[in-house]
N, C-alpha and C positions, 0 to 999 in steps of 0.2 A: 383576252383569255385570263389575265391576272384579275380583272374586275369580276369575272364570273366566279373564280375561286373565293374571292373576298365575300361575295354575296352568299355563296354556299356556306362558307365558314361562319358568317354572321348568323345565317339561318339556323345552323346546327347549334350554335351557342344559345340562341334565343329559345329554341325548342328544348334544349337540355335544361336551361334555367327554369322554364315553365314547368317541365315535368318534375323537376326537383321539388318544387313547391307542392305539387300534387302528391308526390311520394311522402313528404313530411305530413301532409294533411291526412293521407290514408293511414299512415302509421299511428298518428295521433288518435284518429277515430277508432282504430283497432284497440289501442291501449285503453281508451276511454270506455269502450264497450266491455272490455274484459274486466275492468275495475268497477264500473258502475252498472253494468248489466243493461239489458234492453229497456225500452220505454215501458213495456208491459211489466217487467220485474220491478221497476221503480214505482210504477203505479200500484202494484200489489203490495209493495213494502209500505207505501204511504197509507194505504188502507189498513194494513196490519197495525201500523204505528198509531193511527187515529183511534182505532178500536181499543188498542192496549191502553192508551191514555184515558179514554172514556171509562174503561173498566177500572183503572187505577183511581180515578176521581171518585167513582162510586165506592170503591173499597175504602178510601180515605174518609169519606162521609160516614161510612159504617164503622169507623174506628179500626180498620184493618190496615196492615202494612201493604204498600203497593207492590205489585209484581214487577220483576225486572223487564224493561223494554229492551229488546235486542237491538244491537247496532245493525246496520245494513249488512255488514260482512257476516255477523253471526246468523242473522236471519237467512241470508242467501245460502250459507252452508247447510242449514236445516232444510231448506227447500230442495237443494241439490241432493241431499241424503234421502229425502222422502221420494224424490223422483227415481233414484237408484233402486229403492225398495220396490217400486211398482214394476220394474222390469223383470 
C-alpha cells in the first residue's frame, strides 16, 4: 500500500514539474506575442522599413533630408490607430 502511494506521489510531482515548464513557455509566448506582434505584423513592418529605407536613399541622392523611419513600436501604434478608425 505504501509503495502505491509513493508511485502516485512521484507521478504527481512529475506531472506538476512538466506542466510548470509548459506554463512558463505559454506565458513567455504570450508576452512575446504582445511585445513583438504576430508574424504577419513583423513581416508588414519589415516591408515598411525596407520601403522607407529605399525612399530615404533616393531622397539622399536627390540632396534631400531623409524621412524618419519609425521604430516597430511607433509603427505598430500607427497601425492600431488606423484599424480603430476603420471601425
